[in-house]
N, C-alpha and C positions, 0 to 999 in steps of 0.2 A: 784190757779186752774189750772195754765197752769202747776204747777208742776203736779197735779196729771195725768193731759191729759199726759207730758210728758212718768209717769212711764207707765201707762195705755196702752199707743203704745210700749215700749218696751217689755213690757210684751206679748202683741198680735203678735208683730214683730220674737221673739226672746226663748219665753217660751209659747212654744204650748200647748195646751190641760186642763186637769179640774185645776184650780187655790187652791183649796183646798189642792187636795194631792201633788202641789208641796210645799203647805205652812207645809204641816204634812211632808213628806220629808226632809225641810229647818230645820224645829223647831226640831226635831230629829238626824238630823244631827249636829245642832251648841252646842245642848246639852249636845252632844257624849261627848264634849272633859272635862266637866266637872267634871263624873267617869273615864274615862281613865288615866286625869291627876292624879287624887287620884290616882287609882289603880295600876298604871305605878311604886307604889313604892315597891309591888310586885316582878316585873319584874328586877329592878336593885338587891334586895336583893338577888332574886334567882339565876341571872344569872352574876351579875357584871359589872367586863370588866372596859372599858373607855366610856360604857353608860351611861344616867342620864335619868332621869323622863321627862328632857324638850327634848332629842333625841328623846324618846318613844311618845312623845305628837306632835314633827315636822313627826316622820314617819306615826300615826294618821292621821293629815292633810293633806300628800302627798297622803295617801290610799284616803280621801273623795276628794282628788281634783280630783283625776281621777277618781272615780266613779261619781261626777256630772258631768267629760270632756263625760263618758260616758251615762249619763242622760241626756246630752244636745245634742249628734248627735242621739242617738237613737230614742228620741223625733221626726225628719223628717223623718223617717225611713218608707215608707207605710208598713202597714199590710200583703200585697200579698207577700213581701220580704221574711216574719215570714213563709207564708204557706210554700215558695219554699223551704226555707233555712232548714228544718226540714229533707226532706228525704234527701240531701246530707250532714249534718251533721253527721245523723246518723252513718254509717258506721266510720267516724272520729273517733267520740264517743267512738263505740266500740274498735279499734286500740290504743287508749290513755287510753283506761279502761282496757286492755289485757299489756299495755307495763305497767302502772303504778303500779298492782297488783304483778308483775313479778320479780320487783327489789326487794322484800323481803328486804325493810330498815328496821332497828330497831335505834331505839329511847329510850335512858335511860332502856330495858331491852323489850320493849314491839314490836307492830309491827306498823312502820309507815308507808306502805304502801297506803299513801292514797294520798303524796304527790308526782307530778312528777316535778322533779326538770330540769332548764335549765340552764345549766352550761355556757353559752358563758353571758348571760345578768344576770346571777345567781340571779334567779327566781324560787320562787316552787309555786305550786298552786296544789289543790285540783281538780282532774277530775271528781271525784261526783260529785261535786255541777253543773259545766256545762255537765254534763251526764243527771243530772236531769232535767237540766231546755230545754234538747235538747229533752229530752222524754215526756214532757208535751207539748210542742209545736209540737211533731209528735199525738199522740194521740188528740190533738184538731183538727188537721188536716184531723186526720182519721175518727174521728164523725162527722166533717162538711163532711167531703164529702159522709157519706155514713147515712145521713139526711136523705131522703128519700127511703133509702132498710133499709130492714130486716135483723138487724142483730143479729147474733146469736154467742154459744160460738165454733163451730164448724167452720164455714167459716171465723170467725174475729183470728182463733188461730195462723196464719204464717204470717198474715199481722200488726196483733195487741200485741195479747198476746208473740208469740214468743220473737218478739224484747225488749219487754216492760222485761220480763221474764228473759232476757238475762242479760241487762243492770242492774236491780238490782240484780240477781246474781251477776254480777262481780266487784259491790261496795260493799257488804254482809259480805264477809271475813274480811275486815278491817276498813269498815264503816258502823257497824250496824244499830245501832241508826237513822244514814243519808239513808240509806235502807228503811229501816218504816217509816218514812218522805217520801218518795216516794212514797212508794207504796201505803200507806194511801190520800196519795194527791193524786194520779190516779185513786183508789178505788170510792173517792168524782167524780172525774171528771168524770169520768165513767158510775154511777148516772144519773149525771147532764145531761149527752149528750144522752142521750136517751139508755144506755146499761142495756139490758133487766135484773131485779133484779136477777132471779137466776141466770145468767151469772156473777154478780157480785160477788153474794155469792161464785159462784163455782171457780172465780178468786180468791177473800178473800182464801178460803179452799186451794188452791194448793198455793198459797205462803205459807200458814202456814205451809202445808203439805211439802213443797223445804226447808223451811230452819229448820224445825224438823228434816229432814231426815240428815242436813249440820252438826247440832249441835251434834244428836245422835250420827253420823259417825263418829267427833271429840273426842269426852269423850271416846263413846266406841274403836276406833282403833288409836284414834291418841296420839301423847306423849304430856305430861305434861307443853310444851314447852311456856313460859310466851307470847312467840311472838306470838301466837297463841291468839287471842283473845275472842273464845269463853268463855275461862274459867275469863276474866277480866268479860264477860257480868256475865255468872252463880255467880259469886262471887257478884257482884252490885245488880241483880236479889235478889238475898237468902237474901243478908240485908235487901232491900226495904221491904219484905213480910213478915219476922220476926223481930215483933217488940221487942222482946226478948234483940234480938241480941246487939251487940256494934252498932252502927251507923259507919260509915264512917271517916275520917278527917276530907275530905273536907266538909260533909253536917255537922258534929258539929261548923264548923265555919261559915256556910253560916246562919243557924240556929240563931247560937249567935249573928251574924250581924244584922239580921233583929230584936231579938230583943230587942240589944242595941239602935236599932231607933226609938220603940215606935211611937206614931204617925204624931211626926213631923220632926223627926230626931235629928243628934247631930251638923248637918251645913256639907256644902259643902266644901270638904277637911278634914274632922274632923273622918274621920273614922279610927276606932281602928284596925279592923281584917282586912282592905287590908293589909297588911305582912304581914298575916300569911294565908292565907284566898289563897290554889294554886288557879290560875287559876282567879285571881279575875278580869282581866282586859278584859275578854272574858267570859268564859263559866259562870263566878258568878256573872258575873259585876252587875245583878237586887239586889243580895244580900246585895251588898259593896251602891247602888243607896237607897235602902231602910234604913240601916243604915245612911248615911249622908243625906236624905228627907224624911225618916219618909213611913208609912203607907200608907201617904197624898202622899205622891208623889209618890209613887209607882203604887196606884190606876190610880192616873192622869194619868202615863204613858202606862197602861195597856187600859184605855178610849182612848188614842190614837191610841195607836192600834187599838181597834173598830171603829176607827172614818174612819179609813186606810182604815178597811173591808170596810166600809160602803158604800163606794168612789166606792173601787172595783164593788161591787154590782149594785149600778146606774149606773157606766160606762155600767158595762154591761147588764144590763134590759134595758137601754136609747140606745145602739147602733144598728143599724138595721141587719148588717152583722151578721150570726151565728156564723161564724165562729170565727170573732171576739171575740163576746158574749165568747164564749168557750176559746181563749184565752187568757181574761183579767182573768178566774177563775181560769185556770191553773196554769199560774203563779203569782196570789197575792195570792192564795189561801195557797200555801205551804212558802210564807213568813209569814203566818199572825198565821199558824200551829208549824212554827218553834220559834216563838214569846212567844208563849201561854207556847207550851212544855220549852223553855227556863224560864220563867219565873216561872213555875210548879216544875220545877227542882229544881230553888236555893230554894222553899219555901217548899219540900219535898213532891210535891203531884206523880210526875214518877222521875223511878229510874236515877242514875247519869248517863250523857251520856255526847257528845264534841261539843252540839249546841250552836253554838252563838246568843246574842242578836240583830237580824237584825238593823242596821243602827245604834248600839249603843257600842256594844263590836270592841273592836279594832283587825285588822283581815286585811289577802286583797283580797282573791279568792272569799270567798262567800259575805262580802260589795260589790263586784265588780258587781257579779252576782244578786245582788239585785238590786243595781241600773240600771244593763240593765234590769232585770224586769218590775223597773218601768218605764222604759225607753220605754218596748213595753205597759202596759198600759194607757201611755200619748199618744201615736203616735193613739191607737184608740180614744181614749179621744177626741182626735184631731179633728178626724171625725166628734161627735157628735157636734161639737163646731163651725164646717167648715157651717155646713151642717144648722147651727142655725142660723148663719151668714148672707147666703147666701137666708133662709126665708123672716127674718126680711128685707133687699134690698129690696126681690122682693116684699111683703107686701108698705115698705115705695115709693117705686117705683110706685105701683098700687095707693095709696092710693091719694099721687101727681100729677097723671093724671086726677085722679075723682077729683080733685082738681080746676085744670087748666080747666079740660070738661067743670065744670059749672060756 
């Protein structure tokens, strides 16, 4: 009993916010060691050198450790700082994106201008992940601020739509899939935040129009340089839509891994396709999970993400501050969208993209942004529990006074 009370006091003192969300995040992070350890065989085979499976596993553990540190400290930040942060962060994000896309980096013959390298500490990060998060918070702030005002397409163009299209437009050329996910997430947020439905449809049509103009211009007048991602997108979409054409090597290996997994899988670490499936430790890790843990394991993992979505919705509906509700949905929905898209790609529901599985795939920037997003949600959920505790204390005090007076 004392041990239980001690653990409860520790949680109440240091781990703030929604306990279920803490449990789901920890569960996914701990489980990630198994598929990452197994799938790292492909990295050793591909890159060779002095790296071993254990070195990649240690790197993953380090990323998770930093991620949990980000999560731990973010939970203590008051939501008001996120409200102010979005305004000052937008210009910084603009500069980072412009600088990143102007690098024109090339990796294995294709455009790799999505990473920004910091030479002194020798770390690369995806500016698109950070930009997307800042944009979500900025949109939540705008919608909360204009809650009592009549918003329309015209009066929100320069203060909301222009910055949104500018950021997404800078992400799009080098990282089309991320730009699409950010755009869809913003549309969902606009709809939930009370933006007129006609305005949402107008924003959607504008996004399709701008993307279409860019793609058409590149195909019509641009050179067929593989550095340009448009031809990669075109090839992937054509193969996905044409059922008679031969599938890509990645999709073949991914579907083979899923078929080999059957109901209960081959067992932890016993994947055969992990050594042949490209990006098996990141983009296609879900296929390796199904091969080793079966369709049952894949469904359980999907169910955990849906439970996280449920907790996000519960927190958003329970908190009394309108900005906090929008903030939780703004940073939470993209995580679930990314997870569902990653799983859908592995089973052949969507064209191949470069999206990782949140909290599971090996990676750096995307994982840290995910932890930061969850930290924001926990920070908001802390308000609910503090209000609840305060109310309970008042009730107990009232009952105690009534008892003494009687």
